[in-house]
Each structure stands twice: as structure tokens, then as C-alpha cells.
C-alpha positions as CSV (number, residue, x, y, z in Angstrom):
1,M,33.9,-4.1,-37.8
2,I,34.0,-7.5,-36.4
3,V,31.8,-6.3,-33.4
4,L,29.3,-4.8,-35.9
5,R,29.2,-7.8,-37.9
6,K,28.3,-9.9,-34.8
7,V,25.6,-7.3,-33.9
8,Y,24.1,-7.7,-37.5
9,V,24.3,-11.5,-37.2
10,V,22.6,-11.6,-33.8
11,L,19.8,-9.1,-34.9
12,A,19.3,-11.2,-38.1
13,L,18.8,-14.3,-36.0
14,I,16.3,-12.4,-33.8
15,L,14.3,-11.3,-36.8
16,T,14.4,-14.8,-38.4
17,L,13.4,-16.7,-35.3
18,S,11.0,-14.2,-34.1
19,F,8.9,-13.1,-37.0
20,S,5.8,-15.1,-37.5
21,Y,2.9,-13.5,-39.3
22,G,4.3,-10.2,-38.5
23,Q,4.5,-11.1,-34.7
24,I,7.7,-11.1,-32.6
25,N,8.3,-12.9,-29.3
26,L,9.1,-10.0,-27.1
27,D,10.6,-12.0,-24.3
28,S,12.9,-13.7,-26.8
29,L,13.8,-10.4,-28.4
30,R,14.6,-8.9,-24.8
31,T,16.8,-11.9,-24.1
32,E,18.7,-11.6,-27.4
33,L,19.1,-7.8,-27.0
34,G,20.6,-8.5,-23.6
35,T,23.5,-10.6,-25.1
36,L,24.7,-7.6,-27.4
37,P,27.9,-5.8,-26.5
38,A,27.5,-2.3,-24.9
39,D,29.1,-0.1,-27.6
40,T,28.0,2.6,-30.1
41,G,27.9,0.2,-32.9
42,S,25.5,-2.1,-31.2
43,V,23.2,0.9,-30.2
44,N,23.1,2.2,-33.8
45,S,22.2,-1.2,-35.1
46,I,19.4,-1.6,-32.6
47,I,18.0,1.7,-33.6
48,K,18.2,0.8,-37.1
49,K,16.5,-2.5,-36.6
50,G,13.9,-0.9,-34.5
51,L,12.9,1.2,-37.3
52,Q,12.6,-1.8,-39.5
53,I,10.6,-3.7,-37.0
54,R,8.3,-0.8,-36.5
55,K,6.7,-1.4,-39.8
56,I,5.2,-4.7,-38.6
57,N,5.3,-4.8,-34.7
58,L,5.2,-1.5,-32.7
59,D,5.6,-3.2,-29.3
60,A,8.9,-4.9,-30.6
61,A,10.1,-1.6,-31.8
62,I,9.6,0.0,-28.4
63,V,11.5,-2.8,-26.8
64,C,14.5,-2.0,-29.2
65,F,14.3,1.7,-28.7
66,N,13.9,1.4,-24.9
67,Y,17.1,-0.9,-24.9
68,A,19.0,1.6,-27.1
69,V,18.0,4.3,-24.6
70,K,19.2,2.3,-21.7
71,Q,22.6,1.4,-23.4
72,A,23.1,5.0,-24.6
73,K,22.7,6.2,-20.9
74,N,25.2,3.6,-19.9
75,L,27.6,4.8,-22.5
76,K,26.9,8.5,-21.6
77,D,26.5,9.2,-25.5
78,N,23.9,12.1,-25.7
79,Y,23.8,11.8,-29.5
80,L,22.7,8.3,-29.5
81,L,20.5,8.9,-26.5
82,S,18.6,11.8,-28.2
83,K,18.3,9.6,-31.4
84,A,16.8,6.6,-29.4
85,L,14.5,8.9,-27.5
86,V,13.1,10.6,-30.6
87,N,12.4,7.2,-32.3
88,L,10.9,5.9,-29.2
89,G,8.6,8.9,-28.8
90,A,7.7,8.6,-32.5
91,T,6.7,5.0,-32.1
92,Y,4.6,5.8,-29.0
93,N,3.0,8.4,-31.1
94,I,1.9,5.8,-33.7
95,L,0.5,3.6,-30.9
96,G,-1.7,6.6,-29.6
97,D,0.2,6.9,-26.3
98,Y,0.6,10.6,-26.6
99,A,1.7,11.1,-23.0
100,S,4.7,8.7,-23.5
101,A,5.4,10.2,-26.9
102,A,5.6,13.8,-25.6
103,E,7.8,12.7,-22.6
104,N,10.4,11.0,-24.8
105,L,10.3,13.5,-27.8
106,I,10.8,16.4,-25.5
107,D,13.8,14.7,-23.7
108,G,15.2,14.0,-27.0
109,L,14.7,17.5,-28.2
110,M,16.4,18.9,-25.2
111,L,19.5,16.8,-25.8
112,A,19.5,17.8,-29.4
113,E,19.3,21.5,-28.5
114,K,22.2,21.0,-26.1
115,L,24.3,19.3,-28.8
116,D,23.0,21.7,-31.4
117,N,22.6,18.9,-33.8
118,K,20.6,20.1,-36.8
119,E,19.7,16.5,-37.9
120,L,18.3,15.5,-34.5
121,L,16.5,18.9,-34.1
122,I,14.7,18.5,-37.5
123,K,13.8,14.9,-36.5
124,S,12.5,16.0,-33.0
125,Y,10.4,19.0,-34.3
126,L,9.0,16.7,-37.2
127,S,8.1,14.1,-34.8
128,L,6.5,16.5,-32.3
129,G,4.5,18.0,-35.2
130,N,3.3,14.5,-36.2
131,M,2.3,14.0,-32.5
132,Y,0.3,17.2,-32.4
133,S,-1.2,16.4,-35.7
134,Y,-2.4,12.9,-34.8
135,N,-3.7,14.5,-31.3
136,Q,-5.9,16.9,-33.3
137,Q,-3.9,20.0,-32.4
138,P,-3.2,21.5,-35.8
139,I,-2.0,24.9,-34.6
140,L,0.8,23.3,-32.4
141,A,1.5,20.8,-35.2
142,K,2.3,23.6,-37.7
143,G,4.4,25.4,-35.3
144,M,6.6,22.3,-34.9
145,Y,6.6,21.8,-38.6
146,Y,7.7,25.3,-39.4
147,K,10.6,25.1,-36.9
148,A,11.7,21.8,-38.6
149,L,11.2,23.4,-42.1
150,K,13.5,26.5,-41.2
151,L,16.3,24.2,-39.9
152,A,15.8,21.9,-42.9
153,E,16.1,24.9,-45.3
154,A,19.2,26.2,-43.6
155,S,21.0,22.8,-43.5
156,G,20.0,21.9,-47.1
157,A,18.1,18.7,-45.9
158,K,16.1,18.0,-49.1
159,I,14.4,14.7,-48.1
160,E,13.4,16.2,-44.8
161,K,12.0,19.4,-46.4
162,A,9.9,17.1,-48.7
163,T,8.5,15.2,-45.8
164,I,7.8,18.4,-43.8
165,Y,5.9,20.0,-46.8
166,N,4.0,16.7,-47.4
167,N,3.0,16.5,-43.8
168,L,2.0,20.2,-43.9
169,G,-0.1,19.5,-46.9
170,A,-1.7,16.4,-45.4
171,L,-2.4,18.3,-42.1
172,T,-4.1,21.3,-44.0
173,Y,-6.0,18.9,-46.2
174,R,-7.5,17.1,-43.2
175,A,-8.4,20.3,-41.5
176,S,-9.8,22.0,-44.5
177,N,-13.4,20.7,-44.3
178,L,-13.2,21.0,-48.1
179,D,-12.8,24.8,-47.9
180,P,-11.5,25.9,-51.3
181,A,-8.8,28.3,-49.7
182,Q,-7.4,25.6,-47.3
183,L,-7.5,23.0,-50.0
184,R,-5.5,25.4,-52.3
185,L,-3.0,25.8,-49.6
186,A,-2.8,22.1,-49.0
187,I,-2.1,21.5,-52.7
188,S,0.6,24.2,-52.6
189,Y,2.4,22.3,-49.8
190,L,2.2,19.0,-51.7
191,L,3.5,20.6,-54.8
192,K,6.5,21.9,-52.9
193,A,7.1,18.4,-51.6
194,L,6.8,16.9,-55.0
195,A,9.1,19.4,-56.6
196,I,11.9,18.2,-54.2
197,V,11.2,14.6,-54.5
198,E,11.3,14.8,-58.3
199,T,14.9,15.8,-57.9
200,T,15.7,12.5,-56.3
201,S,15.3,8.9,-57.7
202,N,13.1,7.7,-54.9
203,K,10.2,6.1,-56.9
204,S,8.1,5.0,-53.9
205,E,8.2,8.7,-52.6
206,L,7.2,9.9,-56.0
207,I,4.3,7.6,-56.2
208,G,3.0,8.7,-52.8
209,K,3.3,12.3,-53.6
210,Y,1.5,11.9,-57.0
211,N,-1.3,9.9,-55.2
212,N,-1.7,12.5,-52.6
213,L,-2.0,15.2,-55.1
214,G,-4.5,13.1,-57.0
215,L,-6.7,12.8,-54.0
216,A,-6.4,16.5,-53.1
217,Y,-7.3,17.6,-56.5
218,C,-10.2,15.3,-56.6
219,D,-11.7,16.9,-53.5
220,F,-10.9,20.4,-55.0
221,N,-13.2,19.3,-58.0
222,K,-10.1,19.5,-60.3
223,Y,-10.7,16.1,-61.8
224,D,-8.3,16.5,-64.8
225,S,-5.5,17.5,-62.4
226,A,-6.4,14.6,-60.2
227,L,-6.2,12.1,-63.1
228,Y,-3.0,13.8,-64.4
229,Y,-1.1,13.1,-61.3
230,L,-2.5,9.7,-60.8
231,E,-1.4,8.8,-64.4
232,K,2.0,10.0,-63.5
233,S,2.0,7.7,-60.5
234,K,0.9,4.7,-62.8
235,K,3.9,5.4,-65.2
236,I,6.3,4.9,-62.3
237,I,4.3,1.8,-61.1
238,D,4.5,0.3,-64.5
239,L,8.3,0.5,-64.3
240,G,8.6,-0.9,-60.9
241,N,8.2,-4.4,-59.4
242,N,5.7,-3.7,-56.7
243,P,2.1,-5.0,-57.7
244,D,0.8,-3.4,-54.4
245,D,0.9,0.1,-55.9
246,Y,-1.7,-0.9,-58.6
247,I,-4.2,-1.5,-55.8
248,F,-3.9,2.0,-54.5
249,Y,-3.8,3.5,-58.0
250,Y,-7.1,1.9,-59.2
251,N,-8.8,2.6,-56.1
252,Y,-7.9,6.4,-56.2
253,V,-8.9,6.5,-59.8
254,G,-12.2,5.0,-59.0
255,R,-12.7,7.8,-56.3
256,V,-12.0,10.5,-58.9
257,Y,-14.5,9.0,-61.4
258,T,-17.0,8.5,-58.7
259,S,-16.7,12.2,-57.8
260,K,-17.1,13.2,-61.6
261,K,-20.2,10.8,-61.5
262,A,-18.5,8.9,-64.4
263,F,-19.8,5.7,-62.7
264,G,-18.9,3.3,-65.5
265,E,-15.3,4.3,-65.3
266,A,-15.3,4.2,-61.5
267,E,-16.7,0.7,-61.3
268,K,-14.0,-0.6,-63.8
269,A,-11.3,1.0,-61.7
270,Y,-12.6,-0.4,-58.4
271,L,-13.0,-3.9,-59.8
272,K,-9.3,-3.7,-61.2
273,S,-8.3,-2.7,-57.6
274,I,-10.1,-5.6,-56.0
275,A,-8.8,-8.1,-58.7
276,Q,-5.2,-7.0,-57.9
277,A,-5.9,-7.2,-54.2
278,Q,-7.2,-10.8,-54.7
279,V,-4.1,-11.8,-56.6
280,L,-2.1,-10.6,-53.6
281,N,-4.6,-11.9,-51.1
282,D,-4.8,-8.4,-49.6
283,R,-8.2,-8.9,-48.0
284,E,-8.3,-5.3,-46.3
285,W,-8.1,-3.7,-49.9
286,I,-10.6,-6.2,-51.2
287,Y,-13.3,-5.1,-48.7
288,E,-12.2,-1.5,-49.1
289,G,-13.1,-2.0,-52.9
290,Y,-16.4,-3.5,-52.0
291,L,-17.2,-0.6,-49.7
292,S,-16.2,1.9,-52.5
293,L,-18.5,0.1,-55.0
294,A,-21.4,0.0,-52.4
295,I,-21.1,3.7,-51.9
296,M,-20.9,4.5,-55.6
297,F,-24.0,2.4,-56.2
298,E,-25.8,4.1,-53.4
299,Q,-25.1,7.4,-55.0
300,Q,-26.8,6.1,-58.3
301,E,-29.7,4.9,-56.1
302,N,-29.1,1.5,-57.4
303,F,-29.8,0.0,-53.8
304,E,-29.9,-3.6,-54.9
305,R,-26.3,-3.6,-56.1
306,A,-25.2,-1.4,-53.2
307,F,-26.7,-3.8,-50.8
308,T,-24.9,-6.7,-52.6
309,Y,-21.5,-5.0,-52.2
310,Y,-22.3,-3.9,-48.6
311,R,-23.1,-7.5,-47.8
312,S,-19.8,-8.6,-49.3
313,Y,-18.0,-5.9,-47.5
314,A,-19.4,-6.8,-44.2
315,S,-18.9,-10.5,-44.5
316,L,-15.3,-10.2,-45.6
317,K,-14.5,-7.7,-42.9
318,D,-16.0,-10.0,-40.4
319,S,-13.8,-12.9,-41.5
320,I,-10.7,-10.6,-41.5
321,V,-11.4,-9.6,-38.0
322,N,-11.9,-13.3,-37.0
323,A,-8.8,-14.3,-38.9
324,S,-6.8,-11.6,-37.4
325,N,-7.8,-12.5,-33.9
326,F,-5.2,-15.3,-33.9
327,A,-2.5,-13.3,-35.8
328,V,-2.7,-10.5,-33.2
329,A,-3.1,-12.6,-30.1
330,S,0.4,-12.4,-28.9
331,D,0.4,-8.6,-29.7
332,I,-2.9,-8.1,-27.6
333,K,-1.4,-10.3,-24.8
334,N,1.8,-8.2,-24.8
335,K,-0.2,-5.0,-24.7
336,F,-2.6,-6.4,-22.1
337,D,0.3,-7.5,-19.9
338,R,2.0,-4.1,-20.3
339,E,-1.3,-2.4,-19.5
340,K,-1.9,-4.7,-16.5
341,K,1.6,-4.0,-15.2
342,E,1.1,-0.4,-15.6
343,A,-2.3,-0.7,-13.8
344,E,-0.8,-2.7,-10.9
345,L,2.0,-0.2,-10.6
346,N,-0.6,2.7,-10.6
347,Q,-2.7,0.7,-8.1
348,L,0.4,0.3,-5.9
349,K,1.3,3.9,-6.2
350,A,-2.3,4.7,-5.3
351,E,-2.3,2.4,-2.3
352,K,1.1,3.8,-1.2
353,A,-0.4,7.3,-1.4
354,K,-3.4,6.3,0.4
355,Q,-1.3,4.6,3.1
356,K,0.8,7.7,3.3
357,I,-2.2,9.8,3.8
358,F,-3.6,7.4,6.3
359,D,-0.2,7.5,8.3
360,I,-0.2,11.3,8.2
361,A,-3.8,11.3,9.4
362,L,-3.0,8.8,12.0
363,I,0.0,10.9,13.3
364,L,-2.1,14.0,13.2
365,V,-4.9,12.3,15.1
366,S,-2.3,11.0,17.7
367,I,-0.8,14.4,18.1
368,L,-4.2,15.9,18.5
369,T,-5.1,13.1,21.0
370,I,-2.0,13.8,23.1
371,I,-2.5,17.5,23.1
372,S,-6.2,17.0,24.1
373,V,-5.1,14.6,26.8
374,V,-2.5,17.1,28.1
375,M,-5.0,20.0,28.1
376,M,-7.6,17.9,29.9
377,Y,-5.0,16.7,32.5
378,S,-4.0,20.4,32.9
379,R,-7.5,21.5,33.2
380,F,-8.2,18.6,35.8
381,K,-5.1,19.6,37.8
382,I,-6.0,23.2,37.8
383,K,-9.6,22.4,38.8
384,A,-8.4,20.2,41.5
385,Q,-6.0,22.8,42.8
386,S,-8.8,25.4,42.6
387,E,-11.2,23.0,44.5
388,K,-8.6,22.5,47.1
389,K,-8.0,26.1,47.6
390,L,-11.9,26.7,47.6
391,Q,-12.2,24.0,50.4
392,I,-9.4,25.6,52.4
393,Q,-11.0,29.0,52.1
394,N,-14.4,27.4,53.0
395,D,-12.7,25.9,56.0
396,I,-11.2,29.2,57.2
397,I,-14.5,31.0,56.8
398,T,-16.4,28.2,58.7
399,Q,-13.8,28.3,61.5
400,K,-14.1,32.1,61.6
401,N,-17.9,31.9,61.8
402,K,-17.6,29.4,64.7
403,D,-15.2,31.7,66.5
404,I,-17.5,34.6,66.0
405,T,-20.5,32.7,67.2
406,D,-18.6,31.4,70.2
407,S,-17.5,34.9,71.0
408,I,-21.1,36.2,70.9
409,V,-22.3,33.3,73.1
410,Y,-19.5,34.0,75.4
411,A,-20.3,37.7,75.7
412,R,-24.0,37.1,76.3
413,R,-23.2,34.8,79.1
414,I,-21.0,37.5,80.7
415,Q,-23.8,40.0,80.1
416,Q,-26.4,37.9,81.8
417,S,-24.2,37.1,84.7
418,I,-23.7,41.0,85.3
419,L,-27.1,42.4,84.6
420,P,-30.2,41.6,86.7
421,S,-32.9,39.3,85.2
422,E,-35.9,40.7,83.5
423,K,-38.2,39.5,86.2
424,L,-36.2,41.5,88.8
425,L,-36.3,44.6,86.7
426,E,-40.0,44.4,86.1
427,K,-40.6,43.8,89.9
428,E,-38.5,46.9,90.6
429,M,-40.3,48.9,88.1
430,K,-43.8,48.2,89.5
431,R,-42.5,49.2,93.0
432,L,-41.2,52.4,91.8
433,L,-44.4,53.3,90.1
434,K,-46.5,52.9,93.3
């Protein structure tokens, strides 16, 4: 307990000192995490804090989950390792880094299967489903959701079942292209999710499910049903203490009335949403309201008012982008540094690969050169030996020819010495003829 208390104190200090406009000093966070004791309590606390941090800073959450993975490996605790890997993969998924998401989620899933831990398996399949859903692969996403749903039903995990049905509904809704059959299926999933959540006391979940059904029924042209569920959402909002919920509620009501072409009611709802957003200084929902009003007036062919709201929307959006540049500067720098390091690492790997290829090529060229030299030397040696043999043979032939010529000359001389000369023979022939 004392160790856990120390962990929570340290992490509380980290969050207190590091949060600034939703930003966290990642170097400071890494340093502070490095001072924590290496035990299961610390790893669990780091995972829990990573989930809290993820709502405001994804890079900081990744630092936490990576550290949890490292510590879990050191402790050889496969349960904590699977838990940390799945949360790390889910965070990469939100960042849009699907390769890292898949790698960590699959590693976490394999450990969960080895442990046969239903809780981790449900979380793994659900996160993989979300990854495929974000990556525009609905068939694979549904496959993962169905596996998670089967396990959730077998283990009686109500909240997880509600989440899976909600995600199936959202996935089917996005892929429906407003096809009535698909919209009907999406609504059936959302109703199943709602039925489970209604048995709990989770008000924020209820508000979300009612809002989702309101939007789905709106696109299904069931405006009364849409308003019915949105009003149920408002009743819970009225009982709560979260004024943010009114911003969403009034904006969604405005969308329903716009679809109904009840433009007067739609305008009132949008203006209420903008007014609430202005009270809370939620500038993103202010310009969202301006955009909704601009689209609504454009549908009425009231182009003057549409242009006015479009101009307000564009002006406010530009100011938000400019103002957010400073707020996200450290995050951008962290992402840039990370990408730069990855790029440098990839470049180094590429250079090593090129060097390796060059070395192999050089070795091959050297071997080929040596073989060529040996072959040329062998050929030269064989040629030299052949030329030497040929010269010897030529010398022998020349000598034989000389010997033959000398013999002929010698024989002619002997013949000439024995036989009378031609003149003598001619003289003798003439004498005989007379």
C-alpha cells in the first residue's frame, strides 16, 4: 500500500507539473517514470494514468504505455504485458499509426490467448475491430467485433457488450450510404447497446447512446423517433452538472429540424448551441454552429445569410488554427522529433543495407576478378607451353629437312663422281652413230 501511495503521489506530481494547455513535457515525464519502483503496482498505476492522459495528449500516453510494456517485460508478467500492449496499440490506432497499432495489438492478443484471459481477449478483439474500422476495412472490423461480442456474452461483460453493439452500430451507420436496410441494422445495434446501458447508472453513456440514436433516426427520416431520443438525452443532461452536453444536444436537434425543413426551429436550436459554446469558450463548437447555420440557409437559398455565417465560420476557424499553433507546438515538435528519429533510423538502415549490398557486390567482383586472373594465367601458361612444344617440333622438322637435304646433296656428289659427265656421254653417242 505504501508503494502504491508513492506511485500515485509521483504520478500526481507528474500530471500537476507537466499539464499546460493540455500539453505534457515528455522528457520530464520519461524522467519521472524512470524513478518509479519496478513492481506490479507501479505498472498498473502507469497504465491507469496513461488512459487518463490519453484524453488530452496521445504522445504522453504512448510514453506511459511503452514504459509499462518495458517494466512488465522486466517483471515477466504476461498479464500486465498484454494489458499494456493492447492499450499501446489502441493509442497508436487513435494516432492513425495503423502499423504500430496492429503490431502491438496482435502481440497483446497472442499473450491474452496464451493466458486464456477473457477480459484481455475482449479488449484485444474490440481494439482490433476499432483499428480495422478506422482503417476503412469494415468486414475485418465486424469479424473482430463479433469475436469480442461472443466472449462478452459468455462472460457476462455488460459494459463491454454495450460498447461492442454501439461500435457495430456506428460502423454499419458509416458504411450504410443511407441505405435503408443498413440504417435499420445500425439502429438495431444501437438499440441493443442502449438496452444494456439503461440497466446501469452511467449517465454519460446514456446521453451518448441517445444522441447516436437521434442522429441515426434523423438520417433514416424518422424525425419523431430522432427527437424522442434526443429529448431523453436532454432529461439526463438537465439532471447533471455538465453544461458541455447542451452544446451537442442543441446542435443535434438543429440537424433534425434542418432535415425536416423546419428551418425556424433549426435556427433556434443552432443559436442555443452556439450561445452555450460561447459561455464555455468552446470555439470549435461555435464555428461548428456557424457552419450548420450556413448550410441551413444555403438550403433555403438565402445566400446572403448563408454567406454571413460562412464568413464567420471561416474567420473563427482561422483564428482557432492560429491560436492552436502555440498550444500544439510542443506536441508537433515531439511528433517531428519522433518522425525525424524514425527517418534517421530508416535512413541508417537503408545505408547499412546499401553498404551490405555494396560489400557483397565488391566481394563477388573480387572473386570474379580472381577467377578471371587465374583463368587468364592458366590460359597464358597453357599457350606458352603449347608455343614451346610447337617451337620444339618446328626445330625438329627443320633439322630433319636439313638432314634430308644434306643427304640428297651428298648422294648427288657421289653419283657425279661415279657417272661420266654429260659431254663425255654425248661425244661417245656421236661416235657410235657414225
